[in-house]
C-alpha positions as CSV (number, residue, x, y, z in Angstrom):
1,M,51.4,60.4,13.9
2,A,47.7,63.2,14.9
3,R,48.3,65.8,17.0
4,Y,44.8,64.5,18.0
5,K,44.3,61.1,19.5
6,H,41.0,59.0,19.8
7,P,40.8,57.9,23.3
8,S,40.7,53.8,21.8
9,R,44.0,54.3,20.5
10,K,45.5,56.5,23.3
11,K,44.3,53.2,25.4
12,R,46.2,51.3,23.6
13,L,49.5,53.0,23.0
14,A,49.0,52.9,27.6
15,R,49.1,49.3,27.8
16,I,52.2,49.0,25.1
17,R,53.8,51.5,26.8
18,K,52.9,49.0,30.2
19,Q,55.0,46.6,28.0
20,T,57.6,47.8,27.6
21,R,58.6,49.2,30.5
22,W,61.3,47.0,32.7
23,A,60.1,45.2,35.5
24,P,59.6,45.8,39.3
25,F,63.3,45.6,40.9
26,W,62.1,43.2,43.7
27,T,62.1,40.6,41.4
28,V,65.5,40.4,40.6
29,P,66.7,38.9,43.9
30,K,63.4,36.8,44.4
31,I,64.6,34.5,40.9
32,Y,68.1,34.5,41.3
33,G,68.5,35.1,44.9
34,K,70.0,38.2,47.3
35,T,73.5,38.5,45.7
36,R,73.3,37.9,41.8
37,R,72.7,41.6,40.1
38,I,70.6,41.2,37.0
39,H,69.3,44.3,35.4
40,P,65.5,44.1,36.0
41,G,64.8,44.6,31.9
42,R,65.0,41.4,31.7
43,H,62.3,40.6,33.1
44,T,60.1,42.1,30.7
45,K,57.5,40.3,29.2
46,L,57.4,42.1,25.6
47,K,60.3,44.3,24.5
48,R,60.5,46.6,22.1
49,S,61.4,50.6,21.2
50,W,60.5,53.1,19.0
51,R,63.1,52.9,16.8
52,R,63.1,49.0,16.2
53,T,59.4,47.5,16.5
54,K,56.3,50.0,15.6
55,T,53.1,48.9,16.7
56,K,50.3,48.4,15.1
57,A,47.8,50.5,17.5
């Protein structure tokens, strides 16, 4: 990718970055109850890795 990123592309990349982050930790007890221990990454809307899937941004 170019060294200088156009502001619109940067905005798109920032949005894509937000989609791949883990869900907040408090979503786990809210969904499953206090005792169940599950990784908050399971509650993310969109799973994407820089290795596996590329973006169109």
